[in-house]
N, C-alpha and C positions, 0 to 999 in steps of 0.2 A: 601323364599329362603334366606339363610344367606350368606353373603360375608365375607370371611376371611380377617382379617387385614393384611396389608403388613408390615413386620418388618422394622424398621428404618435402614438406611444405616450406616455402621460403619464410624467413623470420618477418614478423609484423613490424612496421615502422613505429617509432614511439608516438604516443598520442599527446597532444597539447591539452592542458586543462580547459574545461568548458568556460565560456564567458560568465562572469559573475561568481565563479567558484572562489570561496575564501581561501587564502593561503594556509598552509599547515600551521597549527598553533593559534589561529585566530578564533574568536568566539564563533561557534556554529560550525567550525571545521570538523572534519570526520575524526572519529576516535579510533581506538585500536580495532574495532569491529569493521571499519571500512566505510561506514555510512554515518551521516550525522543524525542527530535526534530530530532536527527539523525536517529532514527529508523522510525519515521514517513516519513522522506524523502526517506529512503531506501524502505519502503513499497510502496510509490508512484512510484518510479522508477521501482520497480519490477512489479507493476501492469501495468505500461505503456509498459514495455518490453513484458509482457504476452499478452497484447492486440495486439501489433505489431506482435508477433509470431503467434497468432491465425489468424490474417488477412493474413499473409504470407502463412500459411498452407492452408487456404481456397482458396486463389488465385491460389496456385499450383494445388489444386484439381479441381478447375473450369477450369484451362487451360488444364488439362488432360481429361476433360469431365466427371469427376466423382462427382463434387460438385454441390451444388445448387447455382445459380447465385445470387439469392436474399440474401442468407446467406453470400455470399462472399461480396456483396456490403454493407451489414450491418456491417460486421466485419471490412471492410476497412474504412467505415465512423466512426465507433467507435474508431478505432486506430487513425485516423486523428484528431478527436475531442479531444481525450485524449492527443495527442501531443500538440495541440493548447492550451489546458487548462494548461498543465504542463509548457509550454513555457511562458505563460502569468503570471502564479504564480511565476515562477523563475525571470522574469523581474521585477515584483513588489517587490520581496524579495531583489533583488540587488539594486533597487532604494531606498528601505527603509534602507538598510545597508549604502548606500552612504549618505543618509540624516542624519543618526545617526553619521557617521564618520565626517560629515561636521559641526556638532554642536560645538559651542564654550562653554567650561565649565569653 
């Protein structure tokens, strides 16, 4: 039984930068990792907000007698843990900023 070869995919056309994207080397531009610090923070905040929304929706369903209590508790615990981790990282970032600003040059 012979297997037919799959033809290669055509090359993708180049992509234009998204509107509002800062040029390379500008403040807030992406670094060697490929994503900027501000976009990483925005992703974390969006993830936290999504976890809290999921927990809230699960709690509303459980209160109405439609949801699973175990899933509700898992979602609430996950949202709580996400909030604690985010708060801890924020506190560390503020402390690091204050340490840097307190340095004598």
